[in-house]
C-alpha positions, -999 to +999 in steps of 0.1 A: +000+000+000+012+035-009+009+060+019-014+090+012+013+115+023+037+100-003+011+103-030+004+140-021+042+146-022+046+130-056+016+149-070+030+183-058+065+175-070+052+163-104+033+196-109+060+220-097+091+201-107+107+221-079+116+208-044+111+242-027+077+249-042+064+214-035+077+217+001+059+250+005+026+236-007+028+206+016+042+225+046+073+204+047+110+211+045+129+203+012+148+176+030+115+161+041+103+161+005+135+145-006+133+118+021+097+111+011+106+108-026+133+083-018+109+062+003+083+062-025+108+052-052+120+025-029+085+012-023+078+012-061+113-001-070+117+025-097+130+060-103+102+086-107+124+117-113+156+126-130+175+150-107+204+173-112+217+203-094+193+227-110+161+208-122+138+179-119+121+160-146+098+130-147+111+097-158+090+074-181+078+056-150+070+089-134+050+101-164+029+069-163+024+071-125+014+108-124-022+104-138-028+073-116-016+092-085-039+121-094-069+098-099-063+081-065-061+115-048-091+128-066-112+098-055-100+103-019-111+139-020-145+130-033-149+103-007-140+128+020-166+153+007-192+126+007-184+116+043-184+153+054-217+157+037-231+127+056-217+141+089-233+174+083-266+157+073-266+137+105-267+169+125-291+188+103-328+195+103-359+179+087-391+198+084-421+176+080-457+184+071-484+159+084-521+157+087-536+154+122-543+117+116-507+111+105-493+130+134-513+109+159-511+074+144-481+073+120-455+098+128-444+086+163-431+052+150-416+068+119-396+093+140-385+067+165-369+047+137-356+077+118-339+092+148-321+059+154-301+068+122-300+105+129-299+109+167-287+145+165-313+156+140-337+184+147-372+176+134-398+203+129-434+192+125-463+212+110-499+199+110-515+206+076-543+195+053-532+176+022-537+206+000-518+229+024-490+202+027-485+202-010-482+240-010-458+239+019-435+215+000-438+236-032-428+268-012-400+249+006-416+256+040-413+218+047-390+192+031-416+164+029-453+158+038-470+127+049-507+127+040-535+113+017-530+122-019-538+158-025-553+172-057-525+182-081-512+216-073-479+221-092-452+204-112-428+215-084-442+187-062-447+150-067-467+124-048-450+091-038-479+066-031-474+041-003-506+024+008-544+027+001-570+030+029-607+023+029-633+043+048-662+024+064-690+027+090-678+023+125-705+013+149-712+003+185-716-035+185-752-032+198-763-009+170-791-026+149-770-025+118-742-042+137-765-069+151-779-079+117-745-073+099-762-052+073-768-016+066-802-003+054-801+024+027-836+036+035-826+042+072-794+063+065-812+096+064-824+091+100-790+081+115-768+103+136-734+104+119-701+114+136-679+128+108-646+146+104-649+184+107-665+202+078-639+217+054-615+188+058-605+166+029-621+136+045-654+153+050-654+164+013-645+128+003-674+114+023-699+140+011-690+134-025-694+096-021-729+099-007-738+126-033-730+101-061-749+074-043-779+098-040-781+093-002-786+121+022-767+119+055-768+145+082-738+151+104-747+149+141-712+156+154-682+170+135-648+164+150-612+167+140-602+141+166-605+104+156-599+094+192-628+114+205-650+103+176-643+066+184-652+073+220-686+087+209-692+057+187-683+033+215-708+050+237-735+045+210-740+082+204-737+078+166-721+061+136-686+071+125-672+071+090-635+066+092-606+045+079-608+011+094-571+010+103-574+037+129-598+015+149-579-018+145-574-022+182-611-016+191-622-039+163-600-067+177-613-061+212-649-060+200-657-026+213-663-014+178-675-031+147-674-021+110-695-023+079-689-012+043-705+020+032-721+003+003-714-018-028-689+008-039-657+012-019-645+046-007-607+045-008-578+069-011-540+067-012-515+076+015-480+087+006-453+113+007-455+147-010-419+155-021-402+182-043-407+174-079-378+197-091-349+182-072-336+148-060-341+140-023-311+142-001-299+114+021-320+122+052-351+127+031-346+094+014-342+077+048-374+093+060-392+082+029-380+046+033-390+045+070-424+060+062-430+035+035-425+006+059-444+020+088-474+032+067-478-001+050-476-020+082-501+003+100-526+008+072-525-026+056-519-045+088-489-064+073 
């Protein structure tokens, strides 16, 4: 193996063809450069320079070795820059936009795994609707956003799909529909529904579904908190319409039950909103990879 310091000395000497100038560049004495050159030539078992009292010139072996030495040093400089970049990244900052649902159910396990790789990272979290999240990524207010697929807003952002979710009725197990395991279309107008707050993307999705089905439903309670909504449903106050995965524990325990909205499914896709006009950096790619695993496991129950 050739020592790095010897390669640096040879490169400087090959460029300057002058002991004094090479020594000045390297911060060595001329005798130090001379000693290093003798060591390198001994290691390679060949002469690299012709020397006389007034000048230096490369031998044929030196001429062939010069580009190889430069290539090795260049690769070492590039490797150092990559490692320095990783070191800076490991102590950087990641700004994440999330919906309230993602913040409650998905983000904690994602951050726990992400911070195992970046323990010194500062993470900034902003709660946003999907449309606002896409705009925040476009304006560079956040690096990435975890949310259901927003409507297209700009070519400056892209949506990376991860997993689909299906919305369904959530009911108290003693509700008449739950007991007979069947919904009744003619009874829907008279039911008390517990829905996401008006103005949210989920509310709009549900309203459009029933509009197409030509069914009138009347919100009894509108809430932004799925946890509070599930509590109301458990108490028999009304029927919820939510993604089934957020009630997986209650469904397993039997404190809630679920029924499909109808013959037609109501589904949407979860994923990451990312910049569309630049590649992701290392930390962003790690966050995307971790999110992909956690979201699939959580939503699909894999």
